[in-house]
mmCIF file of the N, C-alpha and C atoms, coordinates in Angstrom:
data_MODEL
# 
_entry.id   MODEL 
# 
loop_
_atom_site.group_PDB 
_atom_site.id 
_atom_site.type_symbol 
_atom_site.label_atom_id 
_atom_site.label_alt_id 
_atom_site.label_comp_id 
_atom_site.label_asym_id 
_atom_site.label_entity_id 
_atom_site.label_seq_id 
_atom_site.pdbx_PDB_ins_code 
_atom_site.Cartn_x 
_atom_site.Cartn_y 
_atom_site.Cartn_z 
_atom_site.occupancy 
_atom_site.B_iso_or_equiv 
_atom_site.pdbx_formal_charge 
_atom_site.auth_seq_id 
_atom_site.auth_comp_id 
_atom_site.auth_asym_id 
_atom_site.auth_atom_id 
_atom_site.pdbx_PDB_model_num 
ATOM 1   N N  . UNK A 1 1  ? 0.830  -1.162 0.000  1.00 0.00 ? 1  UNK A N  1 
ATOM 2   C CA . UNK A 1 1  ? 0.000  0.000  0.000  1.00 0.00 ? 1  UNK A CA 1 
ATOM 3   C C  . UNK A 1 1  ? 0.890  1.246  0.000  1.00 0.00 ? 1  UNK A C  1 
ATOM 4   N N  . UNK A 1 2  ? 0.669  2.152  -0.930 1.00 0.00 ? 2  UNK A N  1 
ATOM 5   C CA . UNK A 1 2  ? 1.485  3.373  -0.978 1.00 0.00 ? 2  UNK A CA 1 
ATOM 6   C C  . UNK A 1 2  ? 0.687  4.543  -0.431 1.00 0.00 ? 2  UNK A C  1 
ATOM 7   N N  . UNK A 1 3  ? 1.393  5.362  0.318  1.00 0.00 ? 3  UNK A N  1 
ATOM 8   C CA . UNK A 1 3  ? 0.752  6.542  0.892  1.00 0.00 ? 3  UNK A CA 1 
ATOM 9   C C  . UNK A 1 3  ? 1.256  7.779  0.183  1.00 0.00 ? 3  UNK A C  1 
ATOM 10  N N  . UNK A 1 4  ? 0.383  8.695  -0.043 1.00 0.00 ? 4  UNK A N  1 
ATOM 11  C CA . UNK A 1 4  ? 0.768  9.951  -0.677 1.00 0.00 ? 4  UNK A CA 1 
ATOM 12  C C  . UNK A 1 4  ? 1.015  10.978 0.419  1.00 0.00 ? 4  UNK A C  1 
ATOM 13  N N  . UNK A 1 5  ? 2.191  11.576 0.369  1.00 0.00 ? 5  UNK A N  1 
ATOM 14  C CA . UNK A 1 5  ? 2.540  12.586 1.361  1.00 0.00 ? 5  UNK A CA 1 
ATOM 15  C C  . UNK A 1 5  ? 2.367  13.953 0.710  1.00 0.00 ? 5  UNK A C  1 
ATOM 16  N N  . UNK A 1 6  ? 1.518  14.729 1.279  1.00 0.00 ? 6  UNK A N  1 
ATOM 17  C CA . UNK A 1 6  ? 1.302  16.078 0.756  1.00 0.00 ? 6  UNK A CA 1 
ATOM 18  C C  . UNK A 1 6  ? 2.194  17.045 1.529  1.00 0.00 ? 6  UNK A C  1 
ATOM 19  N N  . UNK A 1 7  ? 2.918  17.837 0.807  1.00 0.00 ? 7  UNK A N  1 
ATOM 20  C CA . UNK A 1 7  ? 3.792  18.820 1.458  1.00 0.00 ? 7  UNK A CA 1 
ATOM 21  C C  . UNK A 1 7  ? 3.304  20.216 1.131  1.00 0.00 ? 7  UNK A C  1 
ATOM 22  N N  . UNK A 1 8  ? 3.447  21.084 2.110  1.00 0.00 ? 8  UNK A N  1 
ATOM 23  C CA . UNK A 1 8  ? 3.082  22.480 1.912  1.00 0.00 ? 8  UNK A CA 1 
ATOM 24  C C  . UNK A 1 8  ? 4.368  23.283 1.762  1.00 0.00 ? 8  UNK A C  1 
ATOM 25  N N  . UNK A 1 9  ? 4.325  24.339 0.987  1.00 0.00 ? 9  UNK A N  1 
ATOM 26  C CA . UNK A 1 9  ? 5.523  25.184 0.882  1.00 0.00 ? 9  UNK A CA 1 
ATOM 27  C C  . UNK A 1 9  ? 5.843  25.819 2.239  1.00 0.00 ? 9  UNK A C  1 
ATOM 28  N N  . UNK A 1 10 ? 7.105  25.897 2.514  1.00 0.00 ? 10 UNK A N  1 
ATOM 29  C CA . UNK A 1 10 ? 7.544  26.488 3.771  1.00 0.00 ? 10 UNK A CA 1 
ATOM 30  C C  . UNK A 1 10 ? 7.742  27.978 3.553  1.00 0.00 ? 10 UNK A C  1 
ATOM 31  N N  . UNK A 1 11 ? 7.117  28.767 4.388  1.00 0.00 ? 11 UNK A N  1 
ATOM 32  C CA . UNK A 1 11 ? 7.261  30.221 4.287  1.00 0.00 ? 11 UNK A CA 1 
ATOM 33  C C  . UNK A 1 11 ? 8.544  30.646 5.000  1.00 0.00 ? 11 UNK A C  1 
ATOM 34  N N  . UNK A 1 12 ? 9.415  31.333 4.289  1.00 0.00 ? 12 UNK A N  1 
ATOM 35  C CA . UNK A 1 12 ? 10.654 31.830 4.872  1.00 0.00 ? 12 UNK A CA 1 
ATOM 36  C C  . UNK A 1 12 ? 10.348 33.158 5.548  1.00 0.00 ? 12 UNK A C  1 
ATOM 37  N N  . UNK A 1 13 ? 10.653 33.253 6.831  1.00 0.00 ? 13 UNK A N  1 
ATOM 38  C CA . UNK A 1 13 ? 10.338 34.511 7.528  1.00 0.00 ? 13 UNK A CA 1 
ATOM 39  C C  . UNK A 1 13 ? 11.222 35.653 7.023  1.00 0.00 ? 13 UNK A C  1 
ATOM 40  N N  . UNK A 1 14 ? 10.629 36.793 6.895  1.00 0.00 ? 14 UNK A N  1 
ATOM 41  C CA . UNK A 1 14 ? 11.390 37.963 6.483  1.00 0.00 ? 14 UNK A CA 1 
ATOM 42  C C  . UNK A 1 14 ? 11.598 38.872 7.688  1.00 0.00 ? 14 UNK A C  1 
ATOM 43  N N  . UNK A 1 15 ? 12.740 39.513 7.716  1.00 0.00 ? 15 UNK A N  1 
ATOM 44  C CA . UNK A 1 15 ? 13.060 40.427 8.806  1.00 0.00 ? 15 UNK A CA 1 
ATOM 45  C C  . UNK A 1 15 ? 13.055 41.834 8.235  1.00 0.00 ? 15 UNK A C  1 
ATOM 46  N N  . UNK A 1 16 ? 12.245 42.721 8.773  1.00 0.00 ? 16 UNK A N  1 
ATOM 47  C CA . UNK A 1 16 ? 12.193 44.081 8.236  1.00 0.00 ? 16 UNK A CA 1 
ATOM 48  C C  . UNK A 1 16 ? 13.513 44.823 8.462  1.00 0.00 ? 16 UNK A C  1 
ATOM 49  N N  . UNK A 1 17 ? 13.823 45.715 7.541  1.00 0.00 ? 17 UNK A N  1 
ATOM 50  C CA . UNK A 1 17 ? 15.050 46.504 7.633  1.00 0.00 ? 17 UNK A CA 1 
ATOM 51  C C  . UNK A 1 17 ? 15.052 47.327 8.916  1.00 0.00 ? 17 UNK A C  1 
ATOM 52  N N  . UNK A 1 18 ? 13.902 47.777 9.345  1.00 0.00 ? 18 UNK A N  1 
ATOM 53  C CA . UNK A 1 18 ? 13.796 48.567 10.572 1.00 0.00 ? 18 UNK A CA 1 
ATOM 54  C C  . UNK A 1 18 ? 14.312 47.779 11.787 1.00 0.00 ? 18 UNK A C  1 
ATOM 55  N N  . UNK A 1 19 ? 14.194 46.467 11.736 1.00 0.00 ? 19 UNK A N  1 
ATOM 56  C CA . UNK A 1 19 ? 14.683 45.625 12.821 1.00 0.00 ? 19 UNK A CA 1 
ATOM 57  C C  . UNK A 1 19 ? 16.187 45.378 12.689 1.00 0.00 ? 19 UNK A C  1 
ATOM 58  N N  . UNK A 1 20 ? 16.674 45.249 11.473 1.00 0.00 ? 20 UNK A N  1 
ATOM 59  C CA . UNK A 1 20 ? 18.089 44.951 11.245 1.00 0.00 ? 20 UNK A CA 1 
ATOM 60  C C  . UNK A 1 20 ? 18.990 46.183 11.336 1.00 0.00 ? 20 UNK A C  1 
ATOM 61  N N  . UNK A 1 21 ? 18.459 47.349 11.049 1.00 0.00 ? 21 UNK A N  1 
ATOM 62  C CA . UNK A 1 21 ? 19.274 48.566 10.993 1.00 0.00 ? 21 UNK A CA 1 
ATOM 63  C C  . UNK A 1 21 ? 20.018 48.863 12.295 1.00 0.00 ? 21 UNK A C  1 
ATOM 64  N N  . UNK A 1 22 ? 19.394 48.796 13.464 1.00 0.00 ? 22 UNK A N  1 
ATOM 65  C CA . UNK A 1 22 ? 20.162 49.065 14.692 1.00 0.00 ? 22 UNK A CA 1 
ATOM 66  C C  . UNK A 1 22 ? 21.316 48.087 14.900 1.00 0.00 ? 22 UNK A C  1 
ATOM 67  N N  . UNK A 1 23 ? 21.102 46.815 14.548 1.00 0.00 ? 23 UNK A N  1 
ATOM 68  C CA . UNK A 1 23 ? 22.176 45.832 14.697 1.00 0.00 ? 23 UNK A CA 1 
ATOM 69  C C  . UNK A 1 23 ? 23.297 46.084 13.702 1.00 0.00 ? 23 UNK A C  1 
ATOM 70  N N  . UNK A 1 24 ? 22.953 46.503 12.499 1.00 0.00 ? 24 UNK A N  1 
ATOM 71  C CA . UNK A 1 24 ? 23.970 46.836 11.510 1.00 0.00 ? 24 UNK A CA 1 
ATOM 72  C C  . UNK A 1 24 ? 24.800 48.031 11.936 1.00 0.00 ? 24 UNK A C  1 
ATOM 73  N N  . UNK A 1 25 ? 24.139 49.050 12.462 1.00 0.00 ? 25 UNK A N  1 
ATOM 74  C CA . UNK A 1 25 ? 24.866 50.222 12.959 1.00 0.00 ? 25 UNK A CA 1 
ATOM 75  C C  . UNK A 1 25 ? 25.750 49.863 14.148 1.00 0.00 ? 25 UNK A C  1 
ATOM 76  N N  . UNK A 1 26 ? 25.233 49.046 15.050 1.00 0.00 ? 26 UNK A N  1 
ATOM 77  C CA . UNK A 1 26 ? 26.018 48.609 16.201 1.00 0.00 ? 26 UNK A CA 1 
ATOM 78  C C  . UNK A 1 26 ? 27.264 47.848 15.743 1.00 0.00 ? 26 UNK A C  1 
ATOM 79  N N  . UNK A 1 27 ? 27.104 46.946 14.795 1.00 0.00 ? 27 UNK A N  1 
ATOM 80  C CA . UNK A 1 27 ? 28.235 46.180 14.277 1.00 0.00 ? 27 UNK A CA 1 
ATOM 81  C C  . UNK A 1 27 ? 29.268 47.074 13.609 1.00 0.00 ? 27 UNK A C  1 
ATOM 82  N N  . UNK A 1 28 ? 28.804 48.038 12.819 1.00 0.00 ? 28 UNK A N  1 
ATOM 83  C CA . UNK A 1 28 ? 29.730 48.956 12.149 1.00 0.00 ? 28 UNK A CA 1 
ATOM 84  C C  . UNK A 1 28 ? 30.490 49.809 13.160 1.00 0.00 ? 28 UNK A C  1 
ATOM 85  N N  . UNK A 1 29 ? 29.797 50.310 14.167 1.00 0.00 ? 29 UNK A N  1 
ATOM 86  C CA . UNK A 1 29 ? 30.470 51.114 15.201 1.00 0.00 ? 29 UNK A CA 1 
ATOM 87  C C  . UNK A 1 29 ? 31.443 50.269 16.017 1.00 0.00 ? 29 UNK A C  1 
ATOM 88  N N  . UNK A 1 30 ? 31.085 49.032 16.274 1.00 0.00 ? 30 UNK A N  1 
ATOM 89  C CA . UNK A 1 30 ? 31.983 48.140 17.006 1.00 0.00 ? 30 UNK A CA 1 
ATOM 90  C C  . UNK A 1 30 ? 33.257 47.864 16.211 1.00 0.00 ? 30 UNK A C  1 
ATOM 91  N N  . UNK A 1 31 ? 33.112 47.603 14.924 1.00 0.00 ? 31 UNK A N  1 
ATOM 92  C CA . UNK A 1 31 ? 34.292 47.386 14.076 1.00 0.00 ? 31 UNK A CA 1 
ATOM 93  C C  . UNK A 1 31 ? 35.152 48.638 13.985 1.00 0.00 ? 31 UNK A C  1 
ATOM 94  N N  . UNK A 1 32 ? 34.524 49.787 13.895 1.00 0.00 ? 32 UNK A N  1 
ATOM 95  C CA . UNK A 1 32 ? 35.262 51.043 13.856 1.00 0.00 ? 32 UNK A CA 1 
ATOM 96  C C  . UNK A 1 32 ? 36.024 51.265 15.166 1.00 0.00 ? 32 UNK A C  1 
ATOM 97  N N  . UNK A 1 33 ? 35.376 50.977 16.285 1.00 0.00 ? 33 UNK A N  1 
ATOM 98  C CA . UNK A 1 33 ? 36.036 51.130 17.586 1.00 0.00 ? 33 UNK A CA 1 
ATOM 99  C C  . UNK A 1 33 ? 37.212 50.173 17.718 1.00 0.00 ? 33 UNK A C  1 
ATOM 100 N N  . UNK A 1 34 ? 37.037 48.933 17.282 1.00 0.00 ? 34 UNK A N  1 
ATOM 101 C CA . UNK A 1 34 ? 38.138 47.968 17.351 1.00 0.00 ? 34 UNK A CA 1 
ATOM 102 C C  . UNK A 1 34 ? 39.285 48.412 16.458 1.00 0.00 ? 34 UNK A C  1 
ATOM 103 N N  . UNK A 1 35 ? 38.974 48.971 15.285 1.00 0.00 ? 35 UNK A N  1 
ATOM 104 C CA . UNK A 1 35 ? 40.035 49.477 14.417 1.00 0.00 ? 35 UNK A CA 1 
ATOM 105 C C  . UNK A 1 35 ? 40.821 50.589 15.114 1.00 0.00 ? 35 UNK A C  1 
ATOM 106 N N  . UNK A 1 36 ? 40.110 51.575 15.663 1.00 0.00 ? 36 UNK A N  1 
ATOM 107 C CA . UNK A 1 36 ? 40.812 52.702 16.277 1.00 0.00 ? 36 UNK A CA 1 
ATOM 108 C C  . UNK A 1 36 ? 41.612 52.281 17.504 1.00 0.00 ? 36 UNK A C  1 
ATOM 109 N N  . UNK A 1 37 ? 41.091 51.350 18.280 1.00 0.00 ? 37 UNK A N  1 
ATOM 110 C CA . UNK A 1 37 ? 41.817 50.908 19.468 1.00 0.00 ? 37 UNK A CA 1 
ATOM 111 C C  . UNK A 1 37 ? 42.981 49.997 19.082 1.00 0.00 ? 37 UNK A C  1 
ATOM 112 N N  . UNK A 1 38 ? 42.775 49.130 18.109 1.00 0.00 ? 38 UNK A N  1 
ATOM 113 C CA . UNK A 1 38 ? 43.777 48.116 17.828 1.00 0.00 ? 38 UNK A CA 1 
ATOM 114 C C  . UNK A 1 38 ? 44.707 48.359 16.667 1.00 0.00 ? 38 UNK A C  1 
ATOM 115 N N  . UNK A 1 39 ? 44.321 49.177 15.699 1.00 0.00 ? 39 UNK A N  1 
ATOM 116 C CA . UNK A 1 39 ? 45.139 49.257 14.496 1.00 0.00 ? 39 UNK A CA 1 
ATOM 117 C C  . UNK A 1 39 ? 45.445 50.669 14.029 1.00 0.00 ? 39 UNK A C  1 
ATOM 118 N N  . UNK A 1 40 ? 44.931 51.686 14.676 1.00 0.00 ? 40 UNK A N  1 
ATOM 119 C CA . UNK A 1 40 ? 45.148 53.061 14.222 1.00 0.00 ? 40 UNK A CA 1 
ATOM 120 C C  . UNK A 1 40 ? 46.533 53.525 14.657 1.00 0.00 ? 40 UNK A C  1 
ATOM 121 N N  . UNK A 1 41 ? 47.522 52.984 13.973 1.00 0.00 ? 41 UNK A N  1 
ATOM 122 C CA . UNK A 1 41 ? 48.900 53.352 14.271 1.00 0.00 ? 41 UNK A CA 1 
ATOM 123 C C  . UNK A 1 41 ? 49.771 52.751 13.169 1.00 0.00 ? 41 UNK A C  1 
ATOM 124 N N  . UNK A 1 42 ? 50.762 53.465 12.767 1.00 0.00 ? 42 UNK A N  1 
ATOM 125 C CA . UNK A 1 42 ? 51.715 52.915 11.807 1.00 0.00 ? 42 UNK A CA 1 
ATOM 126 C C  . UNK A 1 42 ? 51.227 52.971 10.377 1.00 0.00 ? 42 UNK A C  1 
ATOM 127 N N  . UNK A 1 43 ? 51.475 51.894 9.625  1.00 0.00 ? 43 UNK A N  1 
ATOM 128 C CA . UNK A 1 43 ? 51.208 51.861 8.191  1.00 0.00 ? 43 UNK A CA 1 
ATOM 129 C C  . UNK A 1 43 ? 49.726 51.930 7.856  1.00 0.00 ? 43 UNK A C  1 
ATOM 130 N N  . UNK A 1 44 ? 48.860 51.460 8.745  1.00 0.00 ? 44 UNK A N  1 
ATOM 131 C CA . UNK A 1 44 ? 47.419 51.463 8.448  1.00 0.00 ? 44 UNK A CA 1 
ATOM 132 C C  . UNK A 1 44 ? 46.713 52.690 8.988  1.00 0.00 ? 44 UNK A C  1 
ATOM 133 N N  . UNK A 1 45 ? 47.448 53.679 9.420  1.00 0.00 ? 45 UNK A N  1 
ATOM 134 C CA . UNK A 1 45 ? 46.866 54.851 10.057 1.00 0.00 ? 45 UNK A CA 1 
ATOM 135 C C  . UNK A 1 45 ? 46.055 55.689 9.077  1.00 0.00 ? 45 UNK A C  1 
ATOM 136 N N  . UNK A 1 46 ? 44.818 55.996 9.447  1.00 0.00 ? 46 UNK A N  1 
ATOM 137 C CA . UNK A 1 46 ? 43.970 56.868 8.640  1.00 0.00 ? 46 UNK A CA 1 
ATOM 138 C C  . UNK A 1 46 ? 44.148 58.328 9.034  1.00 0.00 ? 46 UNK A C  1 
ATOM 139 N N  . UNK A 1 47 ? 44.481 58.560 10.298 1.00 0.00 ? 47 UNK A N  1 
ATOM 140 C CA . UNK A 1 47 ? 44.632 59.918 10.819 1.00 0.00 ? 47 UNK A CA 1 
ATOM 141 C C  . UNK A 1 47 ? 46.100 60.115 11.186 1.00 0.00 ? 47 UNK A C  1 
ATOM 142 N N  . UNK A 1 48 ? 46.774 61.082 10.573 1.00 0.00 ? 48 UNK A N  1 
ATOM 143 C CA . UNK A 1 48 ? 48.194 61.263 10.862 1.00 0.00 ? 48 UNK A CA 1 
ATOM 144 C C  . UNK A 1 48 ? 48.433 61.746 12.296 1.00 0.00 ? 48 UNK A C  1 
ATOM 145 N N  . UNK A 1 49 ? 49.599 61.429 12.804 1.00 0.00 ? 49 UNK A N  1 
ATOM 146 C CA . UNK A 1 49 ? 49.953 61.870 14.149 1.00 0.00 ? 49 UNK A CA 1 
ATOM 147 C C  . UNK A 1 49 ? 49.617 60.833 15.191 1.00 0.00 ? 49 UNK A C  1 
ATOM 148 N N  . UNK A 1 50 ? 49.789 61.220 16.444 1.00 0.00 ? 50 UNK A N  1 
ATOM 149 C CA . UNK A 1 50 ? 49.596 60.292 17.554 1.00 0.00 ? 50 UNK A CA 1 
ATOM 150 C C  . UNK A 1 50 ? 48.357 60.622 18.396 1.00 0.00 ? 50 UNK A C  1 
ATOM 151 N N  . UNK A 1 51 ? 47.493 61.512 17.932 1.00 0.00 ? 51 UNK A N  1 
ATOM 152 C CA . UNK A 1 51 ? 46.349 61.945 18.733 1.00 0.00 ? 51 UNK A CA 1 
ATOM 153 C C  . UNK A 1 51 ? 45.428 60.775 19.068 1.00 0.00 ? 51 UNK A C  1 
ATOM 154 N N  . UNK A 1 52 ? 45.051 59.986 18.081 1.00 0.00 ? 52 UNK A N  1 
ATOM 155 C CA . UNK A 1 52 ? 44.137 58.868 18.321 1.00 0.00 ? 52 UNK A CA 1 
ATOM 156 C C  . UNK A 1 52 ? 44.806 57.844 19.228 1.00 0.00 ? 52 UNK A C  1 
ATOM 157 N N  . UNK A 1 53 ? 46.095 57.614 19.013 1.00 0.00 ? 53 UNK A N  1 
ATOM 158 C CA . UNK A 1 53 ? 46.831 56.672 19.859 1.00 0.00 ? 53 UNK A CA 1 
ATOM 159 C C  . UNK A 1 53 ? 46.777 57.099 21.324 1.00 0.00 ? 53 UNK A C  1 
ATOM 160 N N  . UNK A 1 54 ? 46.954 58.364 21.576 1.00 0.00 ? 54 UNK A N  1 
ATOM 161 C CA . UNK A 1 54 ? 46.931 58.848 22.955 1.00 0.00 ? 54 UNK A CA 1 
ATOM 162 C C  . UNK A 1 54 ? 45.533 58.787 23.556 1.00 0.00 ? 54 UNK A C  1 
ATOM 163 N N  . UNK A 1 55 ? 44.506 59.028 22.746 1.00 0.00 ? 55 UNK A N  1 
ATOM 164 C CA . UNK A 1 55 ? 43.131 58.983 23.247 1.00 0.00 ? 55 UNK A CA 1 
ATOM 165 C C  . UNK A 1 55 ? 42.725 57.571 23.661 1.00 0.00 ? 55 UNK A C  1 
ATOM 166 N N  . UNK A 1 56 ? 43.199 56.567 22.946 1.00 0.00 ? 56 UNK A N  1 
ATOM 167 C CA . UNK A 1 56 ? 42.781 55.189 23.215 1.00 0.00 ? 56 UNK A CA 1 
ATOM 168 C C  . UNK A 1 56 ? 43.892 54.358 23.854 1.00 0.00 ? 56 UNK A C  1 
ATOM 169 N N  . UNK A 1 57 ? 44.910 55.028 24.385 1.00 0.00 ? 57 UNK A N  1 
ATOM 170 C CA . UNK A 1 57 ? 46.069 54.332 24.912 1.00 0.00 ? 57 UNK A CA 1 
ATOM 171 C C  . UNK A 1 57 ? 45.701 53.330 26.013 1.00 0.00 ? 57 UNK A C  1 
ATOM 172 N N  . UNK A 1 58 ? 44.932 53.745 26.999 1.00 0.00 ? 58 UNK A N  1 
ATOM 173 C CA . UNK A 1 58 ? 44.570 52.834 28.088 1.00 0.00 ? 58 UNK A CA 1 
ATOM 174 C C  . UNK A 1 58 ? 43.672 51.701 27.599 1.00 0.00 ? 58 UNK A C  1 
ATOM 175 N N  . UNK A 1 59 ? 42.829 51.987 26.628 1.00 0.00 ? 59 UNK A N  1 
ATOM 176 C CA . UNK A 1 59 ? 41.973 50.936 26.062 1.00 0.00 ? 59 UNK A CA 1 
ATOM 177 C C  . UNK A 1 59 ? 42.812 49.869 25.387 1.00 0.00 ? 59 UNK A C  1 
ATOM 178 N N  . UNK A 1 60 ? 43.876 50.276 24.736 1.00 0.00 ? 60 UNK A N  1 
ATOM 179 C CA . UNK A 1 60 ? 44.765 49.311 24.083 1.00 0.00 ? 60 UNK A CA 1 
ATOM 180 C C  . UNK A 1 60 ? 45.330 48.331 25.099 1.00 0.00 ? 60 UNK A C  1 
ATOM 181 N N  . UNK A 1 61 ? 45.791 48.852 26.230 1.00 0.00 ? 61 UNK A N  1 
ATOM 182 C CA . UNK A 1 61 ? 46.355 47.995 27.266 1.00 0.00 ? 61 UNK A CA 1 
ATOM 183 C C  . UNK A 1 61 ? 45.278 47.104 27.883 1.00 0.00 ? 61 UNK A C  1 
ATOM 184 N N  . UNK A 1 62 ? 44.113 47.673 28.136 1.00 0.00 ? 62 UNK A N  1 
ATOM 185 C CA . UNK A 1 62 ? 43.019 46.908 28.733 1.00 0.00 ? 62 UNK A CA 1 
ATOM 186 C C  . UNK A 1 62 ? 42.615 45.730 27.851 1.00 0.00 ? 62 UNK A C  1 
ATOM 187 N N  . UNK A 1 63 ? 42.588 45.933 26.536 1.00 0.00 ? 63 UNK A N  1 
ATOM 188 C CA . UNK A 1 63 ? 42.188 44.876 25.614 1.00 0.00 ? 63 UNK A CA 1 
ATOM 189 C C  . UNK A 1 63 ? 43.339 43.981 25.172 1.00 0.00 ? 63 UNK A C  1 
ATOM 190 N N  . UNK A 1 64 ? 44.544 44.293 25.604 1.00 0.00 ? 64 UNK A N  1 
ATOM 191 C CA . UNK A 1 64 ? 45.688 43.424 25.293 1.00 0.00 ? 64 UNK A CA 1 
ATOM 192 C C  . UNK A 1 64 ? 46.396 43.738 23.996 1.00 0.00 ? 64 UNK A C  1 
ATOM 193 N N  . UNK A 1 65 ? 46.150 44.891 23.399 1.00 0.00 ? 65 UNK A N  1 
ATOM 194 C CA . UNK A 1 65 ? 46.860 45.270 22.183 1.00 0.00 ? 65 UNK A CA 1 
ATOM 195 C C  . UNK A 1 65 ? 48.205 45.873 22.554 1.00 0.00 ? 65 UNK A C  1 
ATOM 196 N N  . UNK A 1 66 ? 49.284 45.408 21.967 1.00 0.00 ? 66 UNK A N  1 
ATOM 197 C CA . UNK A 1 66 ? 50.576 46.042 22.260 1.00 0.00 ? 66 UNK A CA 1 
ATOM 198 C C  . UNK A 1 66 ? 50.665 47.383 21.557 1.00 0.00 ? 66 UNK A C  1 
ATOM 199 N N  . UNK A 1 67 ? 51.281 48.348 22.188 1.00 0.00 ? 67 UNK A N  1 
ATOM 200 C CA . UNK A 1 67 ? 51.424 49.652 21.531 1.00 0.00 ? 67 UNK A CA 1 
ATOM 201 C C  . UNK A 1 67 ? 52.798 50.257 21.721 1.00 0.00 ? 67 UNK A C  1 
ATOM 202 N N  . UNK A 1 68 ? 53.616 49.708 22.577 1.00 0.00 ? 68 UNK A N  1 
ATOM 203 C CA . UNK A 1 68 ? 54.996 50.202 22.692 1.00 0.00 ? 68 UNK A CA 1 
ATOM 204 C C  . UNK A 1 68 ? 55.855 49.190 23.391 1.00 0.00 ? 68 UNK A C  1 
# 
């Protein structure tokens, strides 16, 4: 005896942009903060001079980034 299995299409849930936008902004700001704390010095420097380095100096040590 064969049974027929009826399947229904599965609806893929959609997430509105209004819900994703705050998380996207948070992620972008987090990446920017990690860049300035961890890499804004030397060859990859976007801002010339040592101003940013001095502003985030203690953060570098707290997060374990070497700076000198």
